[in-house]
N, C-alpha and C positions, 0 to 999 in steps of 0.2 A: 198114721195121722199124727202129727206132730203135738204134743202136748203144749197147752197156753204156758207161757212164763208165769211166774208167782206174780209179779206186779200186775199183769193184765188180769189175773182170776180175782185180785183183790179190787181192782177197779170197777170190774163187772160186779161183784159181791156190794160194793159201795153204791152203784148207780141203781141196782136191783132194790137195796134198802131202802133208797128215797122215793123210789116209784111206788113201793108197796107202802110207804107211808103217807105219801101223798095221795094215794086212793083210799087207804084207811080212815084218814081224818075226814072224809067226806060224810062219813057216818057218825052219828052221835056215840055209838058203841065202839067205833074202831080204835082211838085212843088207848081206852082200856084193855082191848084185846093185845095191841102192841106192847103195852106196859106189863102186862101179866104173863103173856105166852112167848113173847119174841126178845124183850129186853133182857131176860135173865140169861139167854144164851150168850149174848154180848159181854154181860157180867163175868160168866164162867170163863170166858176166852180171856178176858182182861186178867182174871185171878190166876189163872193158869200160867200166863205171862209173869205176873208179879210174884207167885209159887218159887220161881226158878232163878228170881233176881239175886236175892241174897245168897244162895248158894253158888251161883255163878261167879259174884264178885270175891266170895271167899276162895273159892277153887283156881279161878284166873289170876287174881292178883298175887296170892301166896305163891302159885307156880312161876309167875311173872316175875316177881320180885326175887326168888331164890336162884331163877335162871342167870339172872345179872352177875352173880358171883362176886360182885365188886360193890360196895356202897356207894363208891364215888360215881359210878354211873347211874346209881339211883338218884342222887342229887342233882346230876347233871340233867336228867330226864325230867324230875320233878320242877326244876327251876324254869326250865324251858316251856313246860306244859302250863304251868299257873302263869308265866309270864305272856305267852301267846293269847290264854283265855282273857286275861284282863284287858290286852290290846284290843281283841276282836268285840269285847263287850263295850269297850269305850268308842269305838267304830259305829256299833249298832244305836247306841244312845246317841250319837251325833247324828246319824242317818234319820232317825225318829224326829228329832228336835228339828232338823232341816225340812222334813216334809210338813210337818203340822204347821211349821211357822210360815211357809210357802202357800199352803192350800188354805189354811185357818178355817177348818170344818167347824168350830165351835161359833162362829158367826153366824152360821144357818141354824142355830137351835133358838126359836121364840121363847119368851118368858113364860107364854102358857104351857107349852110342851116341856120346858124344864121342870116349872112347878109340878106338873102331872107325873113326870117320871119319879122326882123325888118323893112324892106321896105314895107312889106305887110301889116302890122298892126300899120303903123307909125300913121294914124289918130286917131285910138282908143288908142293908147298909150299916146299920146299929149292929149286926151281929159281926161284920168284919172290922168294924172299928173297935167294937170291944177285944177282940182277937190281936188287934194292932196295938191295943193298949197293952196287953201283958206282955206283948215283945218288948214294948218301949220300956216297961218296967225292970226287965232283967239288966244287968251290971255291963259295963263297958266288954268286959273279959268273958261274959257269958257263952258266945260262940265257941272260943278256945276251951273252956271249962266243959261244954258240951261235946266236944271232940273225943272226949277219953271216957268210955264207958266203963262202969262200975261193975257189969254184968255181960259178958259177950253175948249169952245165950238169951238175956232179955234184949239186948239190942238187935240182935238176929230176928227176933220174933215181931219186929215192927219195922216195914218197910220205911217208915219216916225217918230211921236212925241209919240211913245209907252212909253217912259220914263217919260214923263210930264204927260201923263194919269195915269200912276201908281203913281206917287207921288201925285197927286190930290186925288186918291181913297184912298191912304193910310192916307193921311191928314183928308179927309172926314170921314174915318172909326175910327179915333183917337177921333175925334169930337162927333161922335155917343157913344163912349165908355164913355166920360166925361161929358156928360149930364143925367140927371135923366132917369131912364131905361122906365118909363112910357112914356116920351116924343120921346125917340128914337124908341120905339115899332113900331108905324105906318112906321115910314121911313124903318125900318128893314125888316118889313113884305113887302113892296113895292119891296124892291130889293131880297128878298128871291124869290116871285114871277117873278120877271123880269129876275132872274138867271135862274129859271124854264124853262121860254118861249125860253131863248137863247139855253139851252141844249138841247131843242125838235126841235129847227131850226136847229142844227147841226147834229140830227140823220136824218131829213129830208134831209139836203144837201147830207150827205152821202149815200143815196140812188143813186146819180147820180155820185158818186166817179169812178166807172168803166169806165164809158162814159168820164168823164173829163179828167182821165188819159191817155185813149185812144188818146185824142184830142192833149193832151200835148206832148205825146212820138212822136206822128205822126209828129207834126210840128217840134220838135228837130231833127229828124232825116232827114227830108225832107230840113232843112235849114243848116245841119253840113258841116263843111269845108271838102275838099279833103281827101282821105284816106292816101295819101301820108304824109301829115302834122301829122295826127294821128301815123303813124308808126315812124315817126322821133322823137316823143315825148313819145313814149312807155315807156321807162325806167323810165322816170318822172312820168308818170301816174301809174305806178307800185309802185313807192316809196309813192305817196299819198295813195294809195288804200290799200298798206300793212300797212302803219300808221294808216289810219282809221280803219281797221278790228283790229289792236291790241288796239285801244282806245276802241272800243266795247267790247273786252275782258276786260280791265280795269273795265269797267263799270259794266259787269254780274260778275266780281269777287267780286267789292265792296258791290253790292247787295247782293250776297251770302254770303260773310263774316259778313257783319252787320245785313242783315235783314233774313238770312236762306232762301231766296227765290231764287230757281234755276234759271239758265240762261234760260231753255227752259220757264219756266214761265215768265220771264221778257220779252222774245223776243216776245213769243205769244201774250202777254198782248199788246205789243207796235207795232205789227208788221202793222196795217193799217195805224197809224200815221207816222211810218217809210217811208212807200211806198208812202204816199201822200208827205212827205218831200223830197222824192226822186224827183217825179212828179213836184211838184212846186217850188223846191229850195228856199224855203222861211219858215224860222221858224214862222214868225208871221201868215203867212196864215194856218200854220199847228196847230197853238197854240189851237184853238179850239176843233180840234180832240185830241191834246194831253192831253188836260186837261180831256175830257171824257174818254180816255183809263186810264190815271192813277188813276182818282176816283174810275172809275167803274169797272175795270179790274185788277189793279195792288194792290187795298185796301188801296190806301191813302186816308187820311181823306181830305174832301172839306176843310176844314178850311187851311192846310197845303197847298194843291194843288193850290188852288186860290191864296196864297201868292208867293210860290217858283215858279210856270211854268211861269207866266207873267214876272217877274225878269228874269227868264233865258233867256225867248225867245228874250230879249233886250240885255242882258250883257253876257250870257254864250255862247260863239262862240268856243267851243274846237275844233271842226272840222276845222273850217275857220283858228283858231290860227294854228294847225298843218300843213294846207295846207300852210299858209304863211310862216312857218319857211322851209318847203321843197322846196317852190318856190325860196325864196331868197338865200339858198345855191345852188339850181340847177343853177340859173342865174349866179350867182359868178362863178360857175366851167365851165360853157358854155364859158365865157370871161376869163377864165384862170386864176381866182384870187383863191388864198388860204385864206380862213378866219381862223383867230387864235381864240384861246378859249375866249378871250376877245369879239372879234365881235360877236361869236355865245351867249355868256351869254348877250350882248346887244340886239340880236334878241330874246331871251327867254323874257326878260323884256318889250321890245316894243312889241312884239307880245301879250303878256298877256294884256298889258295897252290897246293895239288897240282893242282888242275883245270887251273891254267894249263898245267901240265907234263905234264898227260896225253895221251898221243897218241889221236888220232880213230881208233882201231882196235880190234877186238875184243879183249877181255882186259885193255887197258892199265891199267885201273882198279884190277887187282890188285895190280900192281907198286907203285903209289903208295898201295895200302890197307896195304901192309907198313910204309909210313914213317909212315903215321897211328899203326898199333898201336904201334910202337916209340916214338912220341912221347909215347902216352899211359900207356905202361908195361904193354901187354897182350900176353900172350904170341903171339909171331909164329906158331906153330905151330898156333894157333886159325885161321889162314888155311884149314886143312883142311877144318873145319865148313862153309864155304860153296861148297866147289866143285862139289857135286852139283847145285846150281840156278844157278850162277852164269851159264851160258851164256844159258837162257829170260829171266831178270833182266836180263842184258847187254843182250838183244834190246829189252826194254821201257825200259830207261832211256835208250837211244839215242833213242827216240821224244821223250822229254823234251828231251834235248840238241838235237835237230834243231827242236822247237816252239819251243823258248827263243831259238835264233838267229831265228828269222823274228817272233817276238813283239818282241824287242828292234829287229830292223830296221825295224818298223813305228813303235816309239815313237821312234827317231831320226829316220826320215823325216817323221814327224810335225812334230816339233820343229825341222826344218829347212824345213818347208814344201814336203817331196817326196814326199807321198802322194797318189794320186788314185783314179780308178776303174779296176779290172781291165780289161787289154786285151783278154783273151780269157776269154768266159764258159764256154767247154766245150774241153776238152783237146784234143779232137780236131779242132778246127777249125785248130790248129796244125800238123797232120801234113801231109806230103806226101800230094797224091791220087795213088793207083795206078790206071791204068786197068787 
Protein backbone atom coordinates (compact mmCIF):
# COMPACT_ATOMS: atom_id res chain seq x y z
CA UNK A 1 0.00 0.00 0.00
CA UNK A 2 1.39 3.38 -1.03
CA UNK A 3 2.17 5.74 1.83
CA UNK A 4 0.22 9.01 1.94
CA UNK A 5 2.18 12.03 0.73
CA UNK A 6 3.39 14.48 3.36
CA UNK A 7 0.85 17.24 2.69
CA UNK A 8 -2.05 14.79 3.10
CA UNK A 9 -0.64 13.56 6.43
CA UNK A 10 -0.26 17.13 7.64
CA UNK A 11 -3.84 17.94 6.58
CA UNK A 12 -5.14 14.87 8.44
CA UNK A 13 -3.17 15.91 11.53
CA UNK A 14 -4.64 19.42 11.36
CA UNK A 15 -8.21 18.12 10.93
CA UNK A 16 -7.87 15.66 13.82
CA UNK A 17 -6.41 18.41 16.01
CA UNK A 18 -9.41 20.67 15.33
CA UNK A 19 -11.91 17.85 15.97
CA UNK A 20 -10.14 16.82 19.18
CA UNK A 21 -10.18 20.41 20.48
CA UNK A 22 -13.87 20.86 19.61
CA UNK A 23 -14.69 17.77 21.67
CA UNK A 24 -12.48 18.81 24.59
CA UNK A 25 -13.93 22.33 24.90
CA UNK A 26 -17.31 20.80 25.65
CA UNK A 27 -15.97 19.91 29.10
CA UNK A 28 -14.89 22.39 31.78
CA UNK A 29 -11.61 20.55 32.26
CA UNK A 30 -11.00 20.06 28.52
CA UNK A 31 -9.09 23.28 27.68
CA UNK A 32 -6.67 22.71 30.58
CA UNK A 33 -5.96 19.17 29.38
CA UNK A 34 -5.17 20.51 25.91
CA UNK A 35 -3.02 23.30 27.34
CA UNK A 36 -1.08 21.07 29.75
CA UNK A 37 -0.75 17.81 27.81
CA UNK A 38 -1.17 18.55 24.08
CA UNK A 39 0.14 22.07 23.43
CA UNK A 40 3.71 21.29 24.69
CA UNK A 41 4.18 18.82 21.81
CA UNK A 42 3.33 21.59 19.35
CA UNK A 43 5.84 23.88 21.05
CA UNK A 44 8.51 21.16 20.86
CA UNK A 45 7.86 20.78 17.12
CA UNK A 46 8.17 24.53 16.47
CA UNK A 47 11.30 24.71 18.64
CA UNK A 48 12.89 21.86 16.69
CA UNK A 49 12.37 23.80 13.45
CA UNK A 50 13.69 27.01 14.99
CA UNK A 51 16.63 25.04 16.37
CA UNK A 52 18.05 24.44 12.90
CA UNK A 53 17.02 27.75 11.29
CA UNK A 54 20.20 29.65 12.19
CA UNK A 55 22.59 26.75 11.39
CA UNK A 56 20.76 26.31 8.08
CA UNK A 57 21.18 29.98 7.15
CA UNK A 58 24.86 29.94 8.11
CA UNK A 59 25.64 26.75 6.19
CA UNK A 60 23.51 27.35 3.10
CA UNK A 61 24.34 31.05 2.63
CA UNK A 62 28.09 30.62 3.13
CA UNK A 63 28.05 27.68 0.73
CA UNK A 64 25.81 29.49 -1.78
CA UNK A 65 27.82 32.73 -1.81
CA UNK A 66 31.21 31.00 -1.99
CA UNK A 67 30.02 28.77 -4.86
CA UNK A 68 29.33 31.89 -6.96
CA UNK A 69 33.11 32.42 -7.35
CA UNK A 70 32.41 35.98 -8.52
CA UNK A 71 31.19 38.95 -6.47
CA UNK A 72 29.51 40.49 -9.52
CA UNK A 73 27.15 37.49 -9.64
CA UNK A 74 26.28 38.13 -6.00
CA UNK A 75 25.44 41.79 -6.61
CA UNK A 76 23.33 40.90 -9.66
CA UNK A 77 21.37 38.26 -7.74
CA UNK A 78 21.03 40.53 -4.70
CA UNK A 79 19.72 43.45 -6.74
CA UNK A 80 17.13 41.31 -8.50
CA UNK A 81 16.05 39.67 -5.25
CA UNK A 82 15.48 42.94 -3.38
CA UNK A 83 13.83 44.56 -6.42
CA UNK A 84 11.31 41.74 -6.94
CA UNK A 85 10.55 41.57 -3.21
CA UNK A 86 9.72 45.29 -3.15
CA UNK A 87 7.50 44.98 -6.24
CA UNK A 88 5.50 42.05 -4.81
CA UNK A 89 5.08 43.89 -1.49
CA UNK A 90 3.67 46.97 -3.23
CA UNK A 91 1.29 44.71 -5.19
CA UNK A 92 0.17 43.02 -1.95
CA UNK A 93 -0.53 46.31 -0.17
CA UNK A 94 -2.40 47.64 -3.21
CA UNK A 95 -4.57 44.51 -3.38
CA UNK A 96 -5.37 44.85 0.33
CA UNK A 97 -6.41 48.49 -0.06
CA UNK A 98 -8.55 47.71 -3.13
CA UNK A 99 -10.41 44.89 -1.38
CA UNK A 100 -11.07 46.77 1.87
CA UNK A 101 -12.28 49.89 0.04
CA UNK A 102 -14.69 47.87 -2.10
CA UNK A 103 -16.17 45.71 0.70
CA UNK A 104 -15.87 48.34 3.50
CA UNK A 105 -16.05 45.87 6.43
CA UNK A 106 -15.62 48.60 9.06
CA UNK A 107 -19.10 49.95 8.32
CA UNK A 108 -20.60 46.76 9.80
CA UNK A 109 -19.11 47.37 13.28
CA UNK A 110 -21.55 49.12 15.60
CA UNK A 111 -20.39 51.69 18.13
CA UNK A 112 -21.44 49.37 20.98
CA UNK A 113 -19.36 46.47 19.62
CA UNK A 114 -16.42 48.80 19.00
CA UNK A 115 -16.45 50.11 22.57
CA UNK A 116 -16.76 46.57 23.96
CA UNK A 117 -13.74 45.32 22.00
CA UNK A 118 -11.62 48.36 22.89
CA UNK A 119 -12.38 47.74 26.57
CA UNK A 120 -11.79 43.95 26.40
CA UNK A 121 -8.41 44.17 24.69
CA UNK A 122 -7.08 47.37 26.28
CA UNK A 123 -4.19 45.59 28.03
CA UNK A 124 -2.92 43.90 24.87
CA UNK A 125 -3.36 47.09 22.86
CA UNK A 126 -1.35 49.15 25.35
CA UNK A 127 1.43 46.54 25.26
CA UNK A 128 1.70 46.70 21.44
CA UNK A 129 1.59 50.52 21.49
CA UNK A 130 4.46 50.55 24.02
CA UNK A 131 6.52 48.19 21.80
CA UNK A 132 5.84 50.39 18.77
CA UNK A 133 6.87 53.49 20.73
CA UNK A 134 10.28 51.93 21.42
CA UNK A 135 10.61 51.22 17.70
CA UNK A 136 9.69 54.82 16.79
CA UNK A 137 12.24 56.25 19.24
CA UNK A 138 15.12 54.67 17.33
CA UNK A 139 17.03 56.82 14.83
CA UNK A 140 16.52 56.78 11.05
CA UNK A 141 19.60 54.61 10.49
CA UNK A 142 18.92 52.23 13.38
CA UNK A 143 17.94 49.39 11.02
CA UNK A 144 21.27 49.76 9.20
CA UNK A 145 23.16 49.87 12.47
CA UNK A 146 21.36 46.76 13.74
CA UNK A 147 22.31 44.89 10.56
CA UNK A 148 25.96 44.49 11.65
CA UNK A 149 26.37 42.29 14.75
CA UNK A 150 29.04 43.03 17.33
CA UNK A 151 29.17 39.35 18.24
CA UNK A 152 28.13 36.65 15.79
CA UNK A 153 27.65 34.05 18.53
CA UNK A 154 25.27 36.35 20.39
CA UNK A 155 23.40 37.11 17.15
CA UNK A 156 23.14 33.41 16.30
CA UNK A 157 21.73 32.75 19.77
CA UNK A 158 18.51 34.67 19.00
CA UNK A 159 16.25 33.84 16.03
CA UNK A 160 15.10 37.46 16.08
CA UNK A 161 18.53 38.47 14.75
CA UNK A 162 18.21 36.66 11.41
CA UNK A 163 19.34 39.68 9.39
CA UNK A 164 22.56 39.86 11.41
CA UNK A 165 23.23 36.17 10.76
CA UNK A 166 22.52 36.71 7.05
CA UNK A 167 24.94 39.68 6.96
CA UNK A 168 27.71 37.63 8.59
CA UNK A 169 27.09 34.64 6.29
CA UNK A 170 27.28 36.78 3.13
CA UNK A 171 30.35 38.61 4.47
CA UNK A 172 32.02 35.28 5.31
CA UNK A 173 31.13 33.86 1.87
CA UNK A 174 32.66 36.91 0.15
CA UNK A 175 35.84 36.33 2.17
CA UNK A 176 35.97 32.74 0.86
CA UNK A 177 35.64 34.02 -2.72
CA UNK A 178 38.51 36.48 -2.30
CA UNK A 179 41.11 34.09 -0.87
CA UNK A 180 43.02 31.54 -3.00
CA UNK A 181 40.87 28.52 -3.91
CA UNK A 182 43.21 25.98 -2.30
CA UNK A 183 42.95 27.87 1.01
CA UNK A 184 39.15 28.11 0.80
CA UNK A 185 38.61 24.46 -0.19
CA UNK A 186 38.73 22.91 3.35
CA UNK A 187 36.34 25.53 4.73
CA UNK A 188 33.92 25.10 1.82
CA UNK A 189 34.09 21.33 2.23
CA UNK A 190 33.18 21.69 5.92
CA UNK A 191 30.14 23.86 5.16
CA UNK A 192 29.07 21.51 2.34
CA UNK A 193 28.99 18.62 4.79
CA UNK A 194 27.39 20.77 7.51
CA UNK A 195 24.66 21.81 5.09
CA UNK A 196 23.91 18.17 4.16
CA UNK A 197 23.57 17.24 7.84
CA UNK A 198 21.11 20.09 8.44
CA UNK A 199 19.03 19.07 5.40
CA UNK A 200 18.84 15.50 6.72
CA UNK A 201 17.76 16.80 10.14
CA UNK A 202 14.90 18.61 8.38
CA UNK A 203 13.79 15.30 6.88
CA UNK A 204 13.80 13.70 10.34
CA UNK A 205 11.89 16.57 11.97
CA UNK A 206 9.26 16.41 9.22
CA UNK A 207 8.44 12.84 10.23
CA UNK A 208 6.79 14.41 13.28
CA UNK A 209 5.00 17.15 11.31
CA UNK A 210 1.48 15.55 11.39
CA UNK A 211 1.71 15.17 15.19
CA UNK A 212 3.13 18.66 15.63
CA UNK A 213 0.34 20.36 13.67
CA UNK A 214 -2.23 18.24 15.52
CA UNK A 215 -1.01 19.72 18.81
CA UNK A 216 -0.75 23.28 17.44
CA UNK A 217 -4.28 23.32 15.98
CA UNK A 218 -5.80 21.69 19.06
CA UNK A 219 -4.24 24.37 21.29
CA UNK A 220 -5.38 27.17 18.97
CA UNK A 221 -9.03 26.04 18.99
CA UNK A 222 -9.06 25.43 22.75
CA UNK A 223 -7.70 28.93 23.46
CA UNK A 224 -9.79 30.84 20.87
CA UNK A 225 -12.06 33.76 21.90
CA UNK A 226 -15.85 33.48 21.83
CA UNK A 227 -17.77 32.85 18.60
CA UNK A 228 -19.63 36.18 18.97
CA UNK A 229 -16.43 38.16 18.48
CA UNK A 230 -15.59 36.17 15.35
CA UNK A 231 -19.03 36.89 13.91
CA UNK A 232 -18.64 40.62 14.52
CA UNK A 233 -15.40 40.60 12.54
CA UNK A 234 -16.54 38.25 9.78
CA UNK A 235 -16.39 40.82 6.96
CA UNK A 236 -12.96 41.99 8.05
CA UNK A 237 -11.73 38.38 7.99
CA UNK A 238 -13.31 37.89 4.54
CA UNK A 239 -11.40 40.93 3.23
CA UNK A 240 -8.06 39.65 4.52
CA UNK A 241 -8.64 36.11 3.22
CA UNK A 242 -9.81 37.34 -0.18
CA UNK A 243 -6.76 39.60 -0.48
CA UNK A 244 -4.43 36.75 0.49
CA UNK A 245 -6.06 34.42 -2.05
CA UNK A 246 -5.63 37.05 -4.77
CA UNK A 247 -1.96 37.42 -3.82
CA UNK A 248 -1.44 33.66 -4.20
CA UNK A 249 -3.00 34.08 -7.64
CA UNK A 250 -0.42 36.78 -8.43
CA UNK A 251 2.43 34.44 -7.45
CA UNK A 252 1.29 31.48 -9.55
CA UNK A 253 0.67 33.81 -12.49
CA UNK A 254 4.18 35.31 -12.24
CA UNK A 255 5.69 31.84 -11.94
CA UNK A 256 3.76 30.61 -14.97
CA UNK A 257 4.55 33.65 -17.13
CA UNK A 258 8.27 33.78 -16.37
CA UNK A 259 9.20 30.11 -15.71
CA UNK A 260 6.42 28.23 -17.56
CA UNK A 261 5.74 26.14 -14.43
CA UNK A 262 2.02 25.48 -13.91
CA UNK A 263 0.07 26.64 -10.83
CA UNK A 264 -0.50 23.00 -9.81
CA UNK A 265 3.27 22.34 -9.99
CA UNK A 266 3.98 25.30 -7.71
CA UNK A 267 1.18 24.59 -5.21
CA UNK A 268 1.92 20.86 -4.96
CA UNK A 269 5.62 21.52 -4.51
CA UNK A 270 5.01 24.08 -1.76
CA UNK A 271 2.00 22.52 0.00
CA UNK A 272 3.87 20.96 2.98
CA UNK A 273 5.69 24.26 3.64
CA UNK A 274 2.42 26.20 3.29
CA UNK A 275 0.65 23.90 5.75
CA UNK A 276 3.52 24.25 8.21
CA UNK A 277 3.44 28.02 7.79
CA UNK A 278 -0.27 27.92 8.62
CA UNK A 279 0.32 25.80 11.71
CA UNK A 280 3.32 27.68 13.11
CA UNK A 281 2.51 31.28 12.00
CA UNK A 282 6.26 31.77 11.56
CA UNK A 283 8.22 32.22 8.33
CA UNK A 284 11.44 31.68 10.26
CA UNK A 285 10.29 28.37 11.74
CA UNK A 286 9.12 27.23 8.29
CA UNK A 287 12.34 28.31 6.53
CA UNK A 288 14.11 24.92 6.73
CA UNK A 289 11.15 23.21 5.04
CA UNK A 290 10.71 26.04 2.53
CA UNK A 291 14.33 25.64 1.43
CA UNK A 292 13.98 21.87 1.10
CA UNK A 293 10.80 22.17 -0.99
CA UNK A 294 12.15 24.91 -3.27
CA UNK A 295 15.43 23.12 -3.99
CA UNK A 296 14.19 19.54 -4.21
CA UNK A 297 10.66 19.96 -5.57
CA UNK A 298 10.58 23.24 -7.51
CA UNK A 299 13.91 22.83 -9.24
CA UNK A 300 15.61 25.99 -7.96
CA UNK A 301 19.39 25.70 -7.79
CA UNK A 302 20.76 25.50 -4.25
CA UNK A 303 23.00 28.49 -4.90
CA UNK A 304 19.93 30.69 -5.55
CA UNK A 305 17.63 29.21 -2.91
CA UNK A 306 20.24 29.50 -0.17
CA UNK A 307 20.61 33.22 -0.92
CA UNK A 308 17.04 34.31 -1.76
CA UNK A 309 15.00 32.39 0.82
CA UNK A 310 16.75 33.41 4.09
CA UNK A 311 16.56 37.05 2.99
CA UNK A 312 12.89 36.60 2.07
CA UNK A 313 12.07 35.05 5.44
CA UNK A 314 13.25 38.25 7.12
CA UNK A 315 12.29 41.10 4.77
CA UNK A 316 9.59 39.77 2.42
CA UNK A 317 6.29 39.85 4.30
CA UNK A 318 3.69 40.28 1.56
CA UNK A 319 0.91 38.61 3.54
CA UNK A 320 1.67 40.75 6.57
CA UNK A 321 1.78 43.94 4.48
CA UNK A 322 -1.57 43.12 2.85
CA UNK A 323 -3.14 42.46 6.25
CA UNK A 324 -1.74 45.71 7.65
CA UNK A 325 -3.31 47.68 4.79
CA UNK A 326 -6.71 46.00 5.28
CA UNK A 327 -6.55 46.39 9.07
CA UNK A 328 -5.62 50.10 8.94
CA UNK A 329 -8.52 51.01 6.63
CA UNK A 330 -10.92 48.70 8.52
CA UNK A 331 -10.13 50.43 11.82
CA UNK A 332 -10.53 53.86 10.18
CA UNK A 333 -13.94 52.81 8.79
CA UNK A 334 -15.02 51.48 12.21
CA UNK A 335 -14.23 54.90 13.71
CA UNK A 336 -16.13 56.69 10.94
CA UNK A 337 -13.02 58.09 9.24
CA UNK A 338 -12.68 58.51 5.46
CA UNK A 339 -9.09 58.15 4.32
CA UNK A 340 -8.21 60.21 1.24
CA UNK A 341 -5.88 59.07 -1.56
CA UNK A 342 -2.83 60.70 0.03
CA UNK A 343 -3.42 58.91 3.35
CA UNK A 344 -3.79 55.56 1.59
CA UNK A 345 -0.68 56.20 -0.48
CA UNK A 346 1.09 56.77 2.84
CA UNK A 347 -0.16 53.37 4.01
CA UNK A 348 1.33 51.75 0.88
CA UNK A 349 4.72 53.35 1.56
CA UNK A 350 4.75 52.70 5.32
CA UNK A 351 3.50 49.10 5.00
CA UNK A 352 6.16 48.36 2.36
CA UNK A 353 8.94 49.74 4.55
CA UNK A 354 7.48 48.14 7.70
CA UNK A 355 7.51 44.70 6.08
CA UNK A 356 11.32 44.86 6.02
CA UNK A 357 11.42 45.44 9.77
CA UNK A 358 8.74 42.89 10.71
CA UNK A 359 10.20 39.90 12.52
CA UNK A 360 9.34 36.50 11.05
CA UNK A 361 7.53 35.38 14.20
CA UNK A 362 3.85 35.17 15.25
CA UNK A 363 2.19 38.51 16.05
CA UNK A 364 5.10 40.77 15.07
CA UNK A 365 2.96 42.43 12.40
CA UNK A 366 0.75 43.91 15.14
CA UNK A 367 3.58 46.10 16.42
CA UNK A 368 4.32 47.43 12.94
CA UNK A 369 0.58 48.04 12.42
CA UNK A 370 0.64 50.53 15.32
CA UNK A 371 3.25 52.57 13.41
CA UNK A 372 1.11 52.47 10.25
CA UNK A 373 -1.98 53.61 12.19
CA UNK A 374 -0.07 56.51 13.75
CA UNK A 375 1.30 57.58 10.36
CA UNK A 376 -2.22 57.63 8.87
CA UNK A 377 -3.75 59.45 11.85
CA UNK A 378 -5.95 56.49 12.81
CA UNK A 379 -6.67 55.93 16.56
CA UNK A 380 -4.17 53.38 17.83
CA UNK A 381 -6.74 52.09 20.33
CA UNK A 382 -8.54 50.65 17.30
CA UNK A 383 -5.95 47.87 17.33
CA UNK A 384 -8.23 46.19 19.89
CA UNK A 385 -10.86 45.65 17.18
CA UNK A 386 -8.84 42.97 15.40
CA UNK A 387 -7.23 41.02 18.26
CA UNK A 388 -10.01 38.42 18.37
CA UNK A 389 -9.28 37.10 14.87
CA UNK A 390 -5.61 38.04 14.56
CA UNK A 391 -4.19 34.61 15.36
CA UNK A 392 -6.06 32.59 12.65
CA UNK A 393 -5.48 35.38 10.11
CA UNK A 394 -1.79 35.46 11.11
CA UNK A 395 -1.66 31.76 10.21
CA UNK A 396 -3.16 32.48 6.78
CA UNK A 397 -0.91 35.42 5.96
CA UNK A 398 2.18 33.37 6.85
CA UNK A 399 1.19 31.03 3.98
CA UNK A 400 1.42 34.03 1.63
CA UNK A 401 4.76 35.13 3.12
CA UNK A 402 6.27 31.69 2.51
CA UNK A 403 4.69 31.31 -0.95
CA UNK A 404 6.05 34.72 -1.94
CA UNK A 405 9.58 33.72 -0.93
CA UNK A 406 9.32 30.56 -3.05
CA UNK A 407 7.87 32.37 -6.07
CA UNK A 408 10.57 35.06 -6.00
CA UNK A 409 13.29 32.40 -5.71
CA UNK A 410 11.93 30.79 -8.90
CA UNK A 411 11.88 34.14 -10.72
CA UNK A 412 15.44 34.99 -9.65
CA UNK A 413 16.65 31.50 -10.54
CA UNK A 414 15.09 31.77 -14.00
CA UNK A 415 16.70 35.20 -14.55
CA UNK A 416 20.19 33.81 -13.84
CA UNK A 417 19.66 30.45 -15.61
CA UNK A 418 19.65 28.42 -12.38
CA UNK A 419 16.29 26.61 -12.53
CA UNK A 420 15.82 23.01 -13.67
CA UNK A 421 13.76 19.92 -13.05
CA UNK A 422 12.87 18.85 -9.47
CA UNK A 423 15.39 16.53 -7.86
CA UNK A 424 12.72 14.61 -5.95
CA UNK A 425 9.25 13.72 -7.17
CA UNK A 426 8.04 12.29 -3.87
CA UNK A 427 9.09 13.73 -0.51
CA UNK A 428 9.27 10.27 1.08
CA UNK A 429 12.04 9.30 -1.33
CA UNK A 430 14.30 11.66 0.61
CA UNK A 431 13.74 9.99 3.97
CA UNK A 432 16.15 7.55 5.56
CA UNK A 433 14.95 3.98 5.19
CA UNK A 434 14.22 2.36 8.57
CA UNK A 435 14.36 -1.43 8.67
